[in-house]
N, C-alpha and C positions, 0 to 999 in steps of 0.2 A: 094866480101864478105862484105866489109865495107858499100857499097851502100845498100845492102839488109838489113844489120843491122839498118842503118839509117831509111829506109822505115818502118821497123817493129816497131821502137821506135815511129815514127810519128803516125802510126796507133794506137798504144796503148794509146798515149796521147789524140788523138781524142776520143777514147772510154771512157777514164776517164772523159774528159770534158762533154761528152754527159750524162753519168751516174750522174755526179754532178748536171747537170741541171734538170734531172728528179726528183732527191731527194730534191733539195733545192729550185727550182723555184716554187712559189705558183701556184696552179691551177687557171684557170680563175674564176671570181666571179660567172658566170652562173653555172659552175659545182658545186661550193660549195652550192649554194642555192638549187639545186635540191635535195640534201639530206634532207634538212629541209622540203621541200614541199612534200616529199613522192611520188616522181614520180613513175609511174607504170613501167618504163623501168629499169629492174634489173641491167643492166650494168652501167647506169649513177647514180643509187642510191647507189652503193657500193663506200665507200671512196676511192679516187684515190691518196691522198697525205697525208703527215703528218698533214697539216693544217686541212684537212677534218676530220681526225681521232680525232683531238683535239677540234672539235666542241662540244658545250655544250648545254644542254637543259635548262640551267638556265633562259634565257629570256622567254622561253615558260612557265616555272613554275611560274615565276613572273607575267606573264599575266593571267594564269588560276587559280593559287592557291587561290586568294581572292574569287573566285566564288564557291569554295568547302567548305562546312560548316560541323560543327558537329551538330548532332541531338540527344538531350537528351529527354527521356520520363519519366514520373512518373505515376504510376498506383496504386490506392488504392484497396487493396484486402481485402475482408471480410471473416473471418473464424469463424466457430462455435467452441467454446471451449469445450473440454472434451466430444466430441461426439463419442460414440462407432461406429465403422465401421458397426455394425448391423443396425444402423438407415439409412444407405445409401444403404442397400440392397433392390433391387426392390421388392422382395417377401414380405419383412417386410413392405415396404411402402404401398403396395396394401391393406394390412389388417389393419395396425395400423398407417397409415400416419397421420390421424387427431389427434391421441393420442400422437404423439411425442412432448415432452415438448419444449417450446420456450426458447432455451438456449441463454445466452449472446454471442455476437459476438466480435471477436477481429479484429481490423483493422490494417493492416500493409501496408507499401509502398514498391512497387517494382519499380526498375528503369532499364533502358536499354540505350545503347549507340550505335549510328550508324553514318552514314555520309549522306550528301545530296549535291545536285548541284543546284545552282541558274541558272535559264534558261531565265530570263528576268530582266530588270532594276527595275521592280515593286516588286521584291522579291519573285517570284514564285519558289518554291523548289521542286525538284523531289528526292524521296528517295525510299527505299523498303517498301512495305506494312508490312512486318514482323518486321520492325524497330519500327513502330508506332502503331501496332495493339493493340487495347484495351487500349490505353493510355488515361489517364484523363488530362494530361498536357504535352504539347510539347514545348521544348525550342530549339531555333536555335542559335548556337554560331558561329559568323563570324570569319574569319581568324585573324582579328585584336582584337579578344576577346570580342567584343560587343555581348551582349545577347539580344534576342528578344523572345517574346512569338509567337507561330505560331498556326494556326488553320488548320484543315484538310478540304481540298476542295473535294478531291476524293480519295477513296481507291479502288483498283482493285486487289483483291486476285488472280484472274485468271492469271495475269501477274506478281504478286508480286511487283506492283508499287503503289506509293501513291504521291499525289500532295498536297503541303502545301502552305499557304500564310503567309508571315511574317507580323505581326501587328506592328503598331507604327513607321513605317519608315518615315523619314523626308527628305530623299535624295535617289537618284538612286543608285543602287548597281551594282558592276561588275557582269557580267554573262557570260556564255559559250554558244556559238552558237552550233546548232545541225547539225551534218554532216549526209549525206545519208550513212547509214551503209552498204548498198549494194555496195558501192565503195571500201570497205575493201578487202584486199587480204591476204591470208595466208603468213606470213613472214613480214608484215608491223610492224613497230615499234609502240608501244603504251606505255602510262604512266598511272599507276593506282594511284589515289590520294584519300586519306581518312584518317581515324583516327584509325589505328589498335591497339587493346588492350587498347585504351584510352591514348596512349602515346603522342598524338598530331598529327597535320597534317604531313603525311608522303607520299613521292613520291617514287614509284618503277617503274622500266622500264622492258619491256619484248617485246615479239612479239605476233602477232596473231598466235596462235598455230593451230587453226581450226575454221571453220565457220559452221553455220547451224547444231549445235549439237541438234538433236531432240529427243534423247533417254536418256536424263539426268533425266527426271522425277521430276524436281523442281517445275514447274508450269504447268497449263493446256495448255499454248501456248509455248512449249519448242522450241526454235530456237536460241540457245545461241552462243555467241562469246566465244571461249576458248582462254585463254592467260596464259603464264608462268610468267607474272608480279606478284610479291608476293601480295596476297590478304589474309587477316586474319580477325578474328572476330573484328568488329568495322569498317571494310571497307565497309560493306553492305550499299548500297545506294550511295557510292562514285562514282567518275567519272573515266571512261576509256577514255583517250584523245588520239587523233591522233597527228601526228607530225605537223599538221597545226593548232593545238590549239583548235580544235572543238571536241564536245562530240560525241563519237562513241558508247558508251554503259554505262549502270549503273551496277557497280559491285554488284553481287548478292550472289554468293555461291562459295565454294571451294570443291574440292575433298580432303578429309582429312584422313590420315592413323591414326586412333585413337590409335592404339597400338604402333605407332612409337615413337621414342625418342622426336619428336617435340611436343608431347602431343596434337595432333589434329590440329596443325598449317598447314600453307601452304606447299604443296609438289610440287608446280609448276603447278597445274591444277586448274585454276580459271575460273569462268563463269560470263558473263555479258549479261544483256538484251540489244539487239541491239537498237540503237538510233531511228530507224524507228518505233519500238513499243513504245518507249518513246514519240515520236511525236504524235502517235495515242492516247495515254492516255491523253496527254496535250490537244489535240483537244476535247476529250470527257469531260475534266474538264471545258473547256470554254463553251461547249454546254450543260452542266448540267447533264451529265450522260453517261455511257457507253452503246452504242447500236452497236453491232457488226453485220456485214452482215452474211448471211448464204447461202450455196449453195443448200441445199435441196438434198444432196447426201451422201450416206454412202460409204466410200472407205476403201481400205486396201493397205498397202505398197506392191509394186511389189518385190517379192523375186527372187532369181536366178531361182528357179523351175518355178515360174509363167512367168518370162521373157522368159524362154526356150519354155514353152507351147504356149506363145503368139507370138513367132517368133521375139522377141526383141533382139537386139545385147547386151544389158546390162540391169541389173535390176535397173530401175529408174522409179519414178512416183507413182501415186496413182490410183489403179484400182477401177472403179465405180461398186459397187455391186447392190445398190438399189437407186432409185430416188423417192423423195417425189412427189406425184401426183400434177402436175401443179406448182411445185416449180421453183425457178430461173434456176437451171441447166437443168431441163427438157424443160423449155420454150426456153432456148438458143440453144437447139439441142443436148445436151449431152445425150448419150445413155448408158444403162447398158452394161458393157464390155469395154467401152472406158478407156484408160489410160491417165490421166491428167499429162502432163510432163512439162508444163510451164504456168505461168500467166504473161502477159505483158512482155514476153521475159525472165523472171527470172525462172530458172530451179526449178522444183518441184521434189525433190529427193525421198520424201516419203509422207505418209499421214500427218505426223507432219508438214512438210514444207508447205503442202497445207493449213492446218489450220492457220498457221502463215500468209501466203500470203493473205488469205481471211480476217483475223482479222485486218491486217494493212490497209485495204481499208475502205473507208467511204460509207455508204449507198447512192445510187444514182450514184456512179462512174460506168463508162463503162469500162470493162476490156476485154482483149483478152485471151481466154483460148485455149491452144494448146493441142490437144488430138491425140492419136494414135488409129486408128480404122481400123481393117483389114490390119494391117501392113503399113498403110499410115498415114502421119501427116495431120491434118487439123486444121484451126483456127476458133474458134466460138466466137461471141460477146455476152457478158453477162453483164447485169446491176445488180450491187450489191443491195441487198434489206435486210431490217431488217427481223428477223424471223417472219413468219406469225402468226397472232393472230386469225386465223380461224381454227376450229369453236370457237365461243364465249365461255368463260369459264363456264358460268352458275353455279357459285359457290353456292352449296346447303348444308344446314345442315340437315342430315337425322334424322328422329325420328320414333316412332312407335314400334310395336312388330316385330322386325327383327334383324338379326345379325349385320347390319350396323348402327343401331341406335347409335347416339352420334358421328358419323363421319362427317367430312366436305369433300365434293368431288367436282370435277370440270371436265369439258371436257378438254382433252389434246389438245393443239395446239403446234406447234414448239416453239413459244415464251415461253409458260408455261413450256414445257418440259426442255428447256435450263435453265430457272429460277430455276427449282427444281432439276437440276443436272441429268436429265434423258436423254435417247436417244431421240434426236430431231425428229427421224423418227417414234417414237412410237405414236400410236393413241389409243383412248379409254377414260376411266374414271380413274382419279388418286385421291388418298386419300391425302388431304392437312392437316388434323388435326384430333385429337381425344379428346373427353371429358373423363377425367380420371374416371375410374370405370364404364364406359358405356358398353353396350353390345359389341360394336365394339372393345373397349379396352380389354375386357375379352377374346375375341376369338383370340387375338394376332395380330390384324391389326396394321400396322405401316404407318407413313407418307411416301409417295413415292410409296406405293403399287399401282399397276395398276390392276383394276378389269377386268378380262378377260371374264369369263363366270359365269352365275348363272343358275343351273339346265339345263346345256347344251345349254343355250341361250347366244349368243355372245353379250357382252355389249359394244356398240359403243358410247353411250351418257348417260348423267345423266337422261334424260327422259326415256330411255330404262331401266336403272337401277331401277328407281322408280317403273316402271311397273312390272319388274321381281320380285322385293321384295314383291309386293302386291300379286303375284300369288304363293307364296311359303309358305302358312300357315302350311303345313304338314312337312316342313323341307327344307333345302337349301343345295345344293351341290355347293361349291364355288371354283372357280379357280382364283388365284391371281398371278401376275407376280412380282417377287422380286429378285433383283440382277441377272437378266438374266435367272432365273428359274421360272417355273410355278408350284405353290404349290396348291394342291387340298385337300379340307377337307369337311366333312359333319357336318352340324349343325341342331339339332333337333328343331322343331317348338314349 
């Protein structure tokens, strides 16, 4: 019995010694560093010891913080004094516009606050377009409180990004390198750095909650990183940083419960523009303007019902409905009925993701499009191209005794349609402008209207339109496409 007791005591002592080693002995240096490097291996990325749990982001913040700036704007707004709302009524303006007295104007200043990120040593700053939109004066304040005037290089409302240049620099500035945002994974740690509510530079930590949020509706190219790192008013334009100290996104918007006790503050759902889109806009700024490629295809998101009817295992991809004649997609071999599921190996989950994948490419790049056709996958090679400018616009100011007198019209091309915010697949003649009080203005024509038919004749060009107007002395039956609907009216000669 004594022998068994002694053996039991020895075993317990060995167990205690082993546990103390696990708790007290530091993990190898390599294991500690993997946490900071954000390794993709979830087992090695989880803290394994007390020392790893005690790791701090302070060195990372000291490195990145000086490259995140405050962006202040000043806008001068002119207002008419003592003007009755009656003077702003369109009906009143039509008949008495020239008789409205010239009243004195009051000028006031409006200001706004946001954040920005320095992306090169020369002082190039990326921020949100809504931070600087309409600004007469832009001031950038560095982390060390130095202030500089900045000028706008490029504003891109479609992505809500803007590029600024800091003036008067005499030295290089600290900056943040850009990471490939496609390398992010849900669950990765991220830091949000900005100036919420104007209290000063603030750092918050969270994780990547979701990727490829395409149904947010914030910009035309929605493909947002979602994070639970606290983002509040004033953070707009600030940096979303990965654990390697590189830029993964530009903080843009939050989901806010306006009725909640927080008064519209963060509720843990923030959105950032991916760094790959940031890199695209920076490239456009260097090249002198935004020129995005186009596919020449109208698509729709594959729903569960569509996937079932197409024999697909799950609802994913963008179903091609229509192809622009001789457009890039058609020339590459894409057919109506194909489902686009990937571009260069990156999954296309829906039509929004397809728009993003195309928009982050440069004209001239050769990409591989994977489509599902007849239940089988196949890869097609496609060269990215800018929107076609064919047919030539042939911008014309119409005059004479006809209902379109006083209007400016042009032939629609994909490039002009995109510029005017119209469907790029649409063809025909578009109204670009109206002279106030003209015949075209009086019949209610609007900019962006597409002329479909006159007296039953299809209008495919400005030349055909002029000819059709000449032949309608007795009256005109007009068909106009507006907001997806065709409106028809009769105008006496």
